[in-house]
TITOR-803144 format. One record per residue: residue in one letter; x, y, z of N, C-alpha, C, O, CB in turn. Coordinates in steps of 0.1 Angstrom, whole numbers, plus 2048, in hexadecimal, padded with zeros to 3 digits. Glycine has a CB too. Layout:
! TITOR-803144
AXYZXYZXYZXYZXYZ
...
***
This chain:
! TITOR-803144
ME22AF7258E17AF324FE1CAEA243E28AEC23FE10AFF249
IE14AE123EE18AD8234E10ADA227E04ADB227E15AC9239
EE18ADB21CE12ADC20FE14ACF208E1FACC204E18AE8207
NE09AC8205E0AABB1FFDFCAB71F9DF2AB8200E0EAB020A
KDFCAB41ECDF0AB11E5DE8AA51EBDDCAA61EDDF3AAE1D6
WDEFA9A1EEDE9A8E1F4DE4A91202DD9A8C206DF2A831F4
LDEBA99209DE6A9D216DD9AA4215DD0AA221DDF0AA621E
EDD8AAE20CDCBAB520ADC0AAC206DB4AAE20BDCDAC0200
IDC3AA21FDDB8A991F9DB3A91205DA7A8E206DBEA8F1EF
ADBCA8E20FDB8A8621ADB1A8F225DA7A8A22BDC4A80221
LDB5A9B226DB0AA4230DA2AAA22DD9AAAC236DB9AAF234
YDA0AAD220D93AB421CD87AAB221D7EAB0228D93AB620D
PD86A9E21DD7AA96221D7AA94230D70A94236D7AA8921A
GD86A93236D87A91245D81A9D24CD7AA9C256D95A8E249
CD85AA9247D80AB524DD71AB624CD6AAB9256D87AC1247
ID6CAB4240D5DAB523ED56AAB247D4CAAD24DD59AB322F
QD5BA9E247D55A9424ED55A9625DD4CA93264D5CA8624B
GD60A9D262D61AA0270D56AA9274D50AA727FD6EAA6273
FD53AB426DD48ABD270D3BAB626FD32AB9277D49AC9266
FD39AAD265D2CAA6263D2AA9D26FD1FA9C274D2CA9F256
LD34A95273D32A8C27ED30A9328BD28A8F294D3FA83280
TD36A9F28DD33AA7299D25AAB29AD1EAAA2A4D3CAB4299
YD1FAAF28ED11AB228ED08AA6291CFFAA7299D0DAB7280
LD0BA9A28BD03A8E28ED04A8B29DCF9A882A3D08A83286
LD10A8B2A3D11A872B1D0AA912BAD04A8D2C4D1FA862B5
WD0BA9E2B6D05AA82BFCF5AA72BFCEFAAB2C9D08AB62BA
QCF0AA02B5CE1A9F2B4CDCA932BDCD0A922BFCDDA9C2A6
KCE5A8B2C3CE1A802CCCDBA862D8CE2A8E2DFCEDA772CF
KCCFA822DCCC9A882E8CC8A7D2F3CCAA712F0CBAA8D2E4
DCC5A812FFCC4A7830ACCFA6E30BCCEA6230CCB6A70309
TCDBA7430BCE7A6B30BCF2A72314CEFA7C31BCEDA692FD
NCFEA6D314D09A7231CD0DA7F315D16A8030DD14A6831D
RD07A8A319D0AA97313D18A9C316D1EAA330DD00AA1317
ED1DA99322D2BA9E325D35A9731BD3EA9E316D2EA9A333
AD33A8A319D3CA83310D3AA89301D44A8A2FAD39A74310
ID2EA8B2FDD2CA912F0D32A9E2EFD38AA12E4D1CA922ED
RD32AA72F9D38AB42F8D47AB32F7D4CABA2EED35ABC305
YD4DAAA2FED5CAA92FDD60AA32F0D6AAA72EAD61AA1309
FD58A992EBD5BA932DFD59A9C2D3D61A9D2CAD53A862DD
SD4EAA42D4D4CAAE2CAD57AB82C9D5CABD2BED3EAB52CC
AD5CABC2D5D68AC52D6D74ABF2CFD7BAC62C8D6BAC92E4
LD76AB22D2D81AAB2CCD80AAA2BDD89AAD2B6D82A9D2D2
LD74AA72B8D72AA52AAD73AB32A3D79AB3298D64A9F2A7
LD6EABD2A9D6FACA2A3D7DACF2A3D82AD629AD66AD42AA
TD84ACC2AED92AD02AFD9BACA2A4DA2AD229DD98ACB2BC
ID99ABD2A1DA1AB7296D9CABC289DA4ABD280DA0AA7298
SD8FABD287D8AAC227AD8FAD0277D92AD326CD7AAC227A
ID8FAD9281D94AE627FDA3AE627BDA7AEE273D92AEF28B
LDAAADD282DB8ADC27FDBAAD8270DC3ADD269DBFAD2288
MDB2ACE26CDB3ACA25EDAFAD5254DB5AD724ADAAABE25B
LDA5ADD258DA1AE8250DACAF224EDAEAF8244D94AEF255
LDB3AF5259DBEAFF259DC9AF9250DD0B0124ADC2B02267
RDCBAEC251DD6AE6249DD3AE823ADDCAEC232DD8AD824C
VDC7AE5236DC4AE5227DC2AF3222DC2AF5216DB8ADD224
TDBFAFD22BDBDB0B226DCAB14229DC9B20228DB1B1122D
YDD5B0D22CDE1B1522FDE6B1D223DE7B18218DECB0B233
QDE8B2A226DEDB3321BDFAB39220DFAB4122ADE2B3E218
PE06B3521AE13B3A21FE13B4A220E19B4F229E1EB35216
AE0DB51216E0EB5F216E07B65222E0CB6F228E08B65209
FDFCB5F226DF5B64232DFDB6323EDFEB6C246DE7B5D233
FE03B57240E0AB5524DE18B5C24DE1DB5F257E0DB4624E
KE1CB60241E29B68241E25B76245E2DB7D24CE2FB68233
QE1AB7B242E15B88246E12B89255E14B9325BE0AB8D23D
FE0CB7E25AE08B7D268E10B7226FE0AB68274DF9B7B269
AE1DB7426FE25B69275E23B67283E26B5C289E34B6D272
EE1EB7128AE1CB6F299E11B6529CE10B612A7E18B7D29F
IE09B60292DFFB56294E02B4928DDF9B4128BDF1B5B291
IE0EB48288E12B3C280E10B2F287E0CB25281E20B3D27A
LE12B2F294E10B2229CE03B212A2E00B172A9E1BB222A6
LDFAB2A2A0DEDB2A2A7DE5B1D2A4DDFB182ADDE5B362A2
PDE4B18297DDDB0C295DE2B0029DDDBAF72A1DDDB08286
DDEFB002A0DF5AF52A8DF1AF42B6DF4AEB2BDE04AF52A7
VDEAAFE2BBDE4AFE2C9DDBAF22CADD8AEC2D4DDDB0B2CD
IDD5AEE2BEDCBAE32BEDD2AD62C2DCCACD2C8DC5AE12B0
LDDFAD52C0DE6AC92C4DE7AC82D3DE8ABD2D8DF5AC92BE
FDE7AD32DADE7AD32E9DD9AD12EEDD7ACF2FADEDAE02EE
LDCFAD12E6DC1ACF2EADBCAC12E8DB3ABC2EFDB8AD92E4
TDC1ABB2DEDBDAAD2DADBEAA32E6DB4A9C2E9DC4AA82CE
GDCAAA32ECDCCA9A2F7DC2A9C303DBCA92307DDAA9B2FC
PDC1AA8308DB7AAA313DA9AA730FDA2AA1317DB7AB9317
FDA5AAA302D97AA72FED95A972FED8AA93302D94AAD2F1
ID9FA902F9D9EA812F9D9CA7C307D94A7430ADAAA7B2F3
YDA4A81310DA4A7D31ED97A80325D90A7832CDB0A83326
LD92A8D323D86A9132AD7AA8A324D70A8732BD84AA0328
FD7AA87317D70A7F310D6FA71316D64A6C319D72A7F301
TD7BA6B318D7BA5E31DD75A5D32BD6EA5432FD8AA5831D
RD79A67334D74A68341D65A69341D5EA62349D7BA73349
AD60A72339D51A74338D4AA68333D3FA64338D4EA8032F
LD50A61329D49A56323D48A4A32DD3EA4332DD51A51316
LD53A49335D53A3E33FD4DA4234DD4FA3B357D61A39341
RD46A4D34CD3EA52358D46A55364D41A5336FD34A4735B
LD52A5A362D5AA5F36ED54A6D372D4FA74369D69A6036B
AD55A7137ED50A7D383D56A8937CD62A89379D51A7F392
PD4FA93378D55A9F371D5FAA537AD5EAA6386D4AAA936E
MD6AAAA374D74AB137BD70ABF380D69AC6379D81AB2373
PD73AC238CD71AD0390D7AADA388D84AD6383D73AD23A0
PD76AE6387D7EAF037FD8CAF1383D95AF237BD78AFE380
SD8FAEF390D9DAF0395DA6AE538FDB2AE638DD9EAEF3A4
LDA0AD938BDA7ACE385DA5ACE376DAEAC936FDA2AC138A
LD9AAD4371D98AD4362DA0ADE35BDA6ADA351D89AD6360
YDA0AEA35FDA7AF5358DB6AF2356DBBAF634BDA5B0235F
PDBDAED35FDCCAEA35DDCFAE2351DDAAE334BDD2AE4369
HDC6ADA34CDC8AD2340DCAADA334DCFAD632ADBDAC733E
FDC5AE7334DC5AF0329DD0AFA32ADD1B03321DB8AF6326
IDD8AFA334DE3B03336DEDB0332BDF1B0D326DEAB01344
PDF2AF7327DFBAF631BDF6AFD30FDFEB04308DFFAE8318
ADE9AFB30CDE3B02300DE3B11302DE6B182F8DD5AFD2FD
ADE0B1630EDE0B24310DEEB2A310DF0B3530ADDAB2731E
VDF8B23315E06B28314E0AB28306E11B32302E0FB1E31C
HE06B1E2FEE0AB1E2F0E04B2A2E8E0CB312E1E05B112E9
VDF8B2E2EBDF2B392E4DF7B462E9DFBB4F2E1DE3B392E6
LDF8B482F6DFAB552FCE09B582FDE0DB642FDDF4B5630A
VE12B4E2FDE20B51300E29B4C2F4E2FB542EDE24B4A30D
VE29B3F2F3E33B392E9E30B3D2DBE39B412D4E32B292EA
NE23B3B2D7E1FB3E2C9E23B4D2C5E29B4F2BBE11B3B2C7
SE1EB562CEE20B642CBE2FB682CBE34B702C3E18B6D2D4
FE36B622D5E44B652D7E4DB612CBE54B6A2C6E4AB5E2E3
LE4BB552C6E52B502BAE4DB572AEE55B5B2A5E51B412B9
GE40B592ADE3BB602A1E40B6E29FE42B72294E2CB602A1
LE41B752AAE46B832A9E54B842A5E59B8D29FE44B8A2B7
HE5CB792A9E6AB782A4E6AB76295E72B7C28EE71B6D2AB
LE61B6D290E61B6B281E5DB7827AE62B7A26FE57B6027E
KE54B80280E50B8C279E5AB9727AE59BA1274E43B9027F
GE64B95283E6EB9F285E6BBAA28FE73BB4290E71BA6278
VE61BA8297E5EBB12A2E67BAF2AEE6BBB92B4E4FBB02A6
LE6ABA32B1E73B9F2BCE80B9A2B6E80B942ABE6DB952C5
HE8BB9B2BDE98B972B8EA0B902C3EADB902C2EA0BA32B3
YE9AB8A2CCEA1B832D7EA7B752D2EB2B712D7E98B802E3
LEA1B6F2C8EA5B622C3EAAB622B5EA5B6A2ADE9AB582C5
NEB4B5A2B1EB7B592A3EAFB4E29DEA7B472A3EC7B552A2
IEB0B4C290EA8B43288EA9B3428DE9FB2D28EEABB43279
REB5B30291EB7B23296EB0B212A3EAAB162A5EC6B20298
QEB0B2A2ACEA9B292B8E9AB292B6E93B222BDEADB342C2
IE95B312ACE87B312A9E83B232A5E78B1E2A9E84B3B29F
IE8BB1D29CE87B0F297E87B052A2E7EAFD2A3E91B0B28C
WE91B062ABE91AFD2B7E84B002BFE7FAF72C6E9DAFF2BF
GE80B0C2C0E74B0F2C7E68B082C1E5FB022C8E71B1E2C7
FE67B082B4E5CB012ADE5DAF22B0E53AEC2B3E5DB0329E
NE69AEC2B0E6BADE2B2E67ADA2C1E61AD02C3E79ADA2B0
LE6AAE32CAE66AE02D8E57AE12DAE52AD92E2E6DAEA2E1
IE51AEA2D3E42AEB2D4E3CADE2CFE33AD82D5E3DAF72CC
EE41AD92C3E3CACD2BEE3EAC12C7E36AB82C8E41ACA2B0
LE4AAC02CCE4EAB52D6E45AB52E2E40AAB2E7E5CAB62DA
AE42AC12E7E39AC32F3E2BABE2EFE24AB82F7E39AD12F7
AE26AC12E3E19ABD2DEE18AAE2DDE0EAA82E1E16AC32D1
ME23AA72D8E23A992D8E23A932E6E1CA892E8E30A942D0
LE2BA982EFE2BA932FDE1DA95303E18A8C30AE35A9B305
SE16AA0301E09AA2306DFFA98300DF7A92308E04AB0303
FDFFA952F3DF7A8C2EDDF9A7E2F2DEFA772F5DF9A8C2DE
GE06A7A2F4E09A6D2F9E04A6B307DFFA6030BE17A6A2F8
ME07A75310E03A7331EDF4A7231FDEFA6A327E08A7F326
YDECA7B318DDEA7A31ADD8A6D314DCEA68319DD7A86313
TDDEA68309DD9A5C304DDCA5030EDD3A4830FDE0A592F6
ADE7A50314DEBA4631EDE1A4732ADDCA3D32FDF9A48323
WDDEA5332FDD5A5433ADC7A50336DC0A4933EDD4A6333E
SDC3A52329DB6A4E325DB5A3F324DABA39328DB3A54317
LDC0A3931FDC0A2A31EDBFA2432CDB9A1A32EDCCA25316
RDC7A29335DC7A24343DB9A25349DB5A1C350DD2A2C34B
TDB2A31347DA5A3234CD9BA28346D93A2234EDA0A40349
YD9DA25339D94A1B333D97A0E339D8DA0633BD97A1B324
QDA3A0A33BDA79FD340DA19FB34ED9C9F0351DB69FB340
KDA2A05356D9CA04364D8DA03363D889FB36BDA0A1136C
YD87A0A35AD78A09359D759FB354D6B9F5359D73A1334F
RD7C9F534AD799E8345D7A9DE350D729D5351D839E5339
TD849DE358D869D5363D7A9D636DD749CB371D939D736B
AD769E2370D6B9E437AD5E9DF373D559DA37AD6A9F337E
FD5C9E2366D509DE35FD4E9CF360D439CA363D509E3351
YD599C735DD589B835CD579B236AD539A736CD649B3355
ED5A9BA374D589B5382D499B6386D449AF38FD609BD38C
KD429BF37FD349C1382D2A9BB378D1F9B737CD329D0383
YD2E9BA36BD259B5361D2C9AA35AD389A9358D229C0357
AD239A0355D2899534DD2799733ED2B98F336D20988351
TD209A233AD1E9A532CD2B9AC326D329B232ED129AE32A
PD2D9AB319D399B1313D389C1314D2D9C6314D3A9AE304
LD439C7315D449D6316D439DB308D4B9D92FFD519DA31C
VD389E4305D369E92F8D419F32F4D429F62E8D289EF2F7
GD489F82FDD52A022FAD609FC2F8D6AA032F9D53A0C305
HD619EF2F4D6E9E92F2D769EF2E7D829EE2E7D6C9DA2EF
FD6F9F62DED779FC2D2D7FA082D7D87A0C2CFD6DA002C7
LD7DA0D2E3D85A182E8D93A142E9D9CA1D2E6D80A1D2F5
RD96A082ECDA4A042EDDABA052E0DB6A092DFDA59F52F3
SDA4A002D5DA9A012C8DACA102C4DB6A132BDDA09FB2BD
FDA3A192C8DA5A272C5DB2A2C2CCDBAA332C6D99A2F2CA
FDB4A292D9DC0A2D2E0DCDA272DADD7A2E2D9DBFA292EF
VDCCA1B2D5DD8A152CFDDAA1C2C2DE6A1F2BFDD5A062CC
LDD0A202BADD2A282AEDD8A352B1DE0A3A2A9DC4A292A7
CDD4A3B2BCDDAA482C0DE9A472C2DF1A4F2BEDD3A4E2CD
FDEDA3C2C9DFBA392CBE03A372BEE0EA3B2BCDFEA2E2D4
VDFCA302B4E02A2E2A7E04A3C2A0E0EA3E29ADF9A2529E
LDFAA442A1DFBA5229CE07A592A2E0EA6129BDEEA5A29E
LE08A582AFE13A5F2B6E21A5A2B1E2AA622B0E12A5C2C5
VE22A4D2AEE2EA482A8E32A4E29BE3DA53299E2EA382A7
FE28A4F292E2AA55285E2DA64286E36A6927FE1DA5427C
WE27A6A290E29A79292E38A7A297E3FA83292E20A7E29C
FE3CA722A0E4AA732A5E54A7029AE5EA7729AE4CA6A2B1
VE51A66292E5BA63287E5CA6E27EE67A72279E56A56280
GE50A7527AE51A80271E58A8C278E60A93271E43A8526E
FE57A8D285E5EA9828CE6DA9528BE75A9F289E59A9929B
VE71A8928EE80A8628EE86A88280E90A8E27EE82A77292
VE7EA84275E83A85268E84A94265E8EA9825EE79A7F25E
KE7BA9C269E7BAAB267E88AB126DE8EABA268E6FAB126B
VE8BAAD27AE96AB3281EA3AAE27BEACAB627BE95AAF290
VEA4AA2277EB1A9C273EB4AA1265EC0AA4262EB1A8D274
QEABAA025CEADAA424EEAEAB324CEA6ABA252EA3A9D245
SEB6AB7243EB7AC5240EABAC9238EA7AD5238EC4AC8238
KEA6AC022FE9AAC3228E8FAB922CE8FAAD228E9CAC2218
PE86ABD235E7CAB423BE74AAD231E70AB2226E73ABB244
DE71AA0233E68A9722BE5BA96233E5AA9123EE6FA89228
YE50A9C22DE44A9C234E3AA91230E2FA91234E3DAA9230
SE40A8622AE37A7B226E32A74233E26A6F232E3FA7121E
IE3AA7323DE35A6D24AE2AA76250E20A70255E40A6B254
YE2BA8324FE21A8C254E14A8924CE09A89252E25A9A253
TE15A8723FE09A84237E02A7823CDF6A7823DE0DA82228
LE0AA6D23EE04A61243DFEA63251DF3A5E254E0EA56244
FE04A6B259DFFA6F267DF1A75266DE8A7126DE08A7826E
WDEFA7E25DDE2A8525CDD8A7C255DCCA7D259DE4A92254
VDDCA7424CDD2A6A247DCDA61252DC1A5E252DD9A6123C
LDD6A5D25BDD2A54266DC9A5C270DC0A56276DDEA4F26D
VDCCA69271DC3A7127ADB5A71274DABA6F27CDC8A8027A
VDB3A73267DA6A72261DA0A64264D94A63267DA7A74251
ADA8A59262DA3A4C265D9EA4B274D94A44276DADA41262
ADA5A5027DDA2A5028BD95A5728DD8CA52295DADA56294
ID93A62287D86A6A288D7AA61283D70A6028AD87A77280
YD7CA5C278D71A53272D6EA4727CD63A4527FD75A4E264
FD79A41280D78A35288D70A38295D65A31298D85A2F28C
LD74A4129DD6EA442AAD60A4A2A9D57A462AFD77A4D2B3
AD5FA542A0D52A5B29ED47A52299D3CA5229FD54A67295
YD4AA4928FD41A4028AD3DA35294D32A31295D46A3A27D
KD47A3129CD44A272A6D3AA2D2B1D31A262B5D51A232AD
ID3DA392B5D34A3F2BFD26A412B9D1CA3F2C0D3AA4C2C4
WD26A462ADD19A492A6D11A3C2A4D05A3B2A6D1BA50299
AD18A312A0D11A2429DD0FA1C2A9D08A122A8D1AA1D293
TD15A1F2B4D14A172C1D0EA202CBD16A242D4D21A112C5
PD02A242CBCFCA2E2D5CFDA292E3CFDA312ECCEEA312D1
TCFEA1C2E5CFFA172F3D0CA1B2FAD0DA1B306CFDA082F3
ID16A1F2F2D23A232F8D21A30300D28A33309D2DA252ED
LD16A372FDD14A44304D0BA42310D06A4B317D0DA4E2FA
HD08A35313D00A3231FD07A28328D01A1F32ECF2A2C31B
LD14A28328D1CA1F331D19A2233FD17A2D343D2BA2032E
PD18A17347D15A19356D21A1E35DD2DA1D359D11A0C35C
KD1FA24369D2AA29371D2EA1D37AD27A18382D25A3537A
VD3BA19378D40A0E380D4DA12388D51A0B391D44A03377
LD53A1D384D5FA2238CD5AA2B397D57A37395D69A29382
ED5BA263A3D56A2D3AFD60A383B3D5DA423B8D53A243BA
TD6DA353B1D78A3E3B5D83A3D3ABD85A333A5D7CA3B3C3
ED8BA473ABD97A473A2DA4A453AADAFA453A4D98A5539A
NDA2A423B7DAEA403BFDB1A313C1DB3A2C3CCDACA463CD
DDB1A2A3B6DB3A1B3B6DC1A173B8DC4A0B3BADADA153AA
DDCBA213B7DD9A1E3B8DDEA1E3C6DEAA1C3C8DE1A273AF
RDD6A213D0DDBA233DDDDFA153E3DDBA0B3DEDD0A293E6
EDE8A153ECDEDA093F2DE2A023FADDBA08402DF9A0C3FC
EDE09F53F8DD69ED3FFDDD9E2407DE79DC402DCC9E83F5
ADD79DF412DDC9D341ADD99C6413DCE9C540DDD69D3429
PDE29BD413DE09B040BDD49A8412DD29A941EDEC9A840B
VDCD9A140ADC299940FDC898C416DD3988413DB8994403
SDC098741FDC597B427DC496E41FDBB96D416DBE97A434
EDCC964422DCB95741CDBE95141FDB9949417DD794E420
SDB895342BDAC94D42EDA0952425D9794B422DA895043D
DDA195F422D97965419D9795F40BD8D95B405D98974418
IDA495D406DA69563F9DA19483F9D9A9443F0DB49573F5
ADA4941404DA0933405D91932406D8B928401DA692C411
AD8A93B40DD7C93B40FD7593D402D6B9363FFD77945419
LD7A9463F9D759483ECD7693C3E3D6D9383DCD7B9553E6
QD829363E4D8492A3DCD7B91F3E0D759183D7D939253DD
HD7991D3EDD709123F2D629153EDD5B90C3E9D71912401
FD5D9213EED509253EAD4E9223DBD4491D3D7D4D9333ED
MD589263D3D579243C4D569153C1D4F9113B8D6392B3BD
ED5E90D3C8D5F8FF3C4D538F73C9D4F8ED3C3D6B8F93CA
TD4D8FB3D5D428F43DAD348F93D5D2B8F13D3D428F53E9
QD339063D4D2690C3D0D2490E3C1D1990F3BCD239193D8
KD2F90F3BAD309113ACD2791C3A7D1E91A39ED2B9043A5
PD299283ACD219343A8D2393839AD1B93F394D239403B1
YD2F934394D32937386D2993137CD29935371D40933384
LD21927380D18920377D0C929373D0592736AD1391337C
ND0A93437BD0093E378D0694736ED0F94F371CFC945385
AD00947362D0694F357D0495E359D0B966353CFF94B34A
ECFB962362CF9970364CFF975371CFB980376CEA973364
ID0796E378D0C972385D1497E384D1C98037BD1596638B
KD1398738ED1A99438FD2299339CD1F98B3A5D119A038E
ID2C99C39DD3499D3A9D2B99F3B6D2E99A3C1D3F9A73A8
GD219A73B4D189AA3BFD1099D3C4D0E99C3D0D0E9B53BB
DD0D9953BAD069883BED0F97F3C6D0B9793D0D019813B1
LD1C97E3C1D259753C9D2997B3D6D2A9743E0D329743C0
AD2A9883D7D2D98F3E4D2198C3EED2498A3FAD2F99E3E2
DD1598E3E9D0998B3F2D0997C3F7D0697A402CFC98E3EB
AD0C9733EDD0C9653F1D169623FBD14959404D0E95C3E4
MD229693FBD2C967405D2C970411D3497041AD3A9683FE
SD22979411D2098241CD2C98B41ED3198E429D1D97B429
LD31990412D3D999412D399A640BD309A6402D4999240A
PD3F9B140FD3D9BD407D439BC3F9D4D9B43F8D449C940F
KD3D9C23F0D419C03E2D509C43E0D579BE3D9D389C83D8
HD549CF3E6D629D43E4D6C9CA3EAD779C93E5D639E23EA
QD689C43F5D719BA3FCD729AE3F3D7E9A83F2D6B9B6409
LD689A93EDD6999D3E4D719A13D8D7A9993D3D5B9993DF
SD6F9AD3D2D779B13C7D869B23CAD8E9AE3C2D739BF3C2
KD899B63D6D979B73DBD9D9A93DCDA89A73D8D989BE3E9
ID9599F3E1D9A9913E2D9D98B3D5DA89853D3D909883EA
ID9498E3CBD969883BEDA298F3B7DAA9883B1D8A98A3B5
NDA399C3B8DAE9A43B1DBB9A03B7DC599D3AFDAC9B33B3
QDBD9A03C4DCA99D3CBDCD98E3CCDD898A3CADCA9A33D8
GDC29863CFDC59783D2DC69703C5DCD9663C5DBA9733DA
FDC09743BADC096C3AEDC59743A2DC796F397DB29673AB
QDC99813A4DCE989399DC598A38DDCA989382DDC984395
KDB898A38FDAF98B385DA3994388DA1997394DA997D381
ND9C99937ED909A0381D85996382D8798A380D8C9AA375
FD7999A387D6E99138AD6A98937DD6897D37FD6299938F
FD6998F372D65989366D6E97D362D6A97235FD6499335A
DD7C980362D8597535FD8596A36AD8795F367D9397B35E
FD8496E377D83965382D7895B380D7A94F381D8296C38F
ID6C96037DD6095737BD6294E36FD5F942370D5495F37A
ND68954364D6994C358D7494135AD73937353D6D95534D
SD7E943362D88939364D8292C36AD86921367D9393E36E
YD7892E373D71922378D6891C36ED6691036ED69926385
RD62924366D5991F35BD61917351D5D90C34DD5292A354
VD6D91C34ED76914344D7A90734BD7A8FC344D8291C341
RD7D907358D818FA35ED758F135FD768E435DD868FD36D
AD698F6361D5D8EE361D5B8E8354D578DC352D518F6366
FD5D8EF349D5B8EB33CD658DF339D618D5333D5D8F6332
MD728E133CD7C8D733AD798CA341D7B8BF33CD8A8DC33E
HD748CB34DD708BF355D648B834ED648AC34ED6D8C3363
AD5A8C0349D4F8BA343D528B3336D4C8A9333D448C5340
RD5C8B732FD608B1323D668A3325D6689A31CD6A8B931B
TD6C8A1331D72894334D6888B33BD6B87F33ED7E89533D
DD5C89033ED51888344D4A87F33AD44884331D4789134C
AD4B87233CD45869332D3686A332D30867327D4885A336
RD3086F33DD2187033DD1D87C335D1187D332D1D87234B
QD26885330D22891329D2789131BD2889B314D2689D330
QD2B885316D31884308D278872FDD2B88A2F2D37876306
HD1A886301D108892F7D0E8982F4D0789C2EBD038832FB
LD148A12FDD138AF2FBD1E8B42F3D298B02F4D138B6309
ND1B8BE2EAD268C42E2D2D8CF2EAD298D22F5D208C92D5
TD378D52E4D3F8DF2EBD378EB2EFD388EF2FBD4A8E32E2
LD2E8F02E7D278FC2EAD1D8F92F6D1B9022FED1F9012DE
ED178ED2F5D0E8EA300D158E930DD0F8ED318D078DD2FD
LD218E330DD298E331AD2D8F031ED2D8F332BD358DA317
AD308F9315D33907319D2790E320D2991432AD3790F30D
YD1B90D31AD10912321D0D90C32ED0A913338D03911318
QD0F8FF32FD0D8F833CD178FD347D148FC353D0F8E933A
SD23901342D2E90634BD2C914350D34919358D3B904345
GD2291B34BD1F928350D21933345D1D93F348D2792B35B
FD26930339D2893A32FD1A93E329D12935327D32936324
ND1894A325D0B94E31FD0C950310D0295430AD0695A326
SD1894E30AD199502FCD259492F7D2F9462FED1995F2F7
KD259452EAD3193F2E4D3D9482E4D489442E7D2E93A2D6
SD3B9552E1D4695E2E0D4C9602EED599612EFD4296C2DB
AD449612F9D49962306D5195630AD5C957310D3E964310
FD4D94A306D5493E309D6293E302D6C93B308D4C931305
ND619412F5D6E9412EDD7894B2F3D849472F4D6B9452DF
RD749572F7D7D9612FCD8395C309D8F95D30CD7696E2FE
AD7A957312D7F95231FD8894631ED92946325D7394F328
FD8593D315D8D931313D9B93530EDA5930313D87927309
LD9C93E305DA99432FFDB194A30ADBD94830BDA694C2F3
KDAA952312DB195931DDB7950328DC195232DDA8964323
EDAF94632BDB393D336DBD932331DC692F339DA693533B
TDBD92E325DC6923320DD0928317DDA921315DBE91831A
GDCE934311DD8939307DD59332F9DDD9372F0DE693530B
RDCB92B2F7DC89262EADB89262E8DB19262F2DCD9172E9
SDB49272DCDA69262D9DA19182DBDA990F2DBDA392B2CA
PD949172DED8E9092E0D919002D4D958F42D6D7F90A2E2
RD909052C8D938FD2BCDA18F72BCDA48EC2BAD909042AF
DDAB9002BFDB98FC2BFDBC8F32CBDC38E92CADC29082C0
FDB58F52D6DB88ED2E2DB38DF2E0DB98D62E5DB18F42EE
FDA88DD2DADA28D02D8DA48CA2CAD9D8C12C6D938D12DB
ADAD8D02C3DB08CB2B5DB48BD2B6DBD8B92BEDBC8D32AF
GDAE8B52ADDB28A62ADDA989E2B6DAA8922B5DC08A52B1
SDA18A42BED9889C2C7D8C8972C1D8588E2C6D958A42D4
GD8889E2B5D7C89A2AFD708A02B5D6489B2B2D7B88B2AE
QD718A92BFD668AE2C6D668BD2C5D688C42CFD668AA2D5
SD648C22B9D658D12B7D578D72B4D568E22B0D6E8D32AB
ND4C8CF2B6D3F8D52B4D3C8E22BCD3F8E22C8D348CB2B7
GD378EC2B6D348F82BDD409022BED3E90C2C4D2F8F52CA
LD4B8FE2B8D579072B9D579112AED5E91B2B0D638FF2BA
DD509102A4D51919299D4A92629CD4A92F294D4A91328C
***
């Protein structure tokens, strides 16, 4: 446990806000209730942890040493709740109990075995370990908690990336859940601070808890960030189901060169990308192909998802139109719309991804920058 005035100043409002945001989110009706349940569990988990930090009384834990590590079980729950919330939010099928319950085994082991075993040594009931071994036991528990948090965050990020790819293969509209990636990156930043604080504590004879203080301040920031985003963006709780299966890593036979050539020919002659609302199902129907087969051709043959594949042709069409003397009267934004883009922001993102530069930088000095702002 950490005794620090600035830590308490940071944790008190975070704790109160965590309970308040849990209440607000729980009031949302007709929405993704499974995601709300897991996120509420995550929010309450972290809020309770902060409450236990700020109400820590050394005399109490000295008297009841067998439960001194009990609050830290929450560290073994945060990772699973993040992962299960991500799965629910992105509309993956609920796990059967045989797959769900194992995610909570480390927390159960911590409570029923490790916590009581080390705590009873501190209280003097058991005498199998000396004080040095007990301290190393504490350190191993914390290291295991960091490993758990990192693994579940990585799994959550990977699930989000797979969903994002599948979403853009089906829809041309922006993904409202794009801020999830920022949240996962923030989780990894928190993990780095946590690990640095852990190393400092192990190496120094007198631990410096300033890094731990920063870690908990960032935890509060993460709670505010994600909870307010979900509360202020209700459409995030209505994301469509686009991941049909989770077995996307299986070995697949390579697509044929003739399939790749046929797709290229169709794109160049029929120009389906000029339709700003085209979806992968529309293109598959036009080519008389199953949707999954077309997706496979694009993924393997062009190393792109459907959204990037279509936009690469739109960017090329735009570049060609800019050199056409017959279209010099059109400004940049008008040419972008003519090339199949449905918004200025979509054009700017696609152009940067395809060329590595923004439209303004790419055409700097040409005197034709209308519509780029």
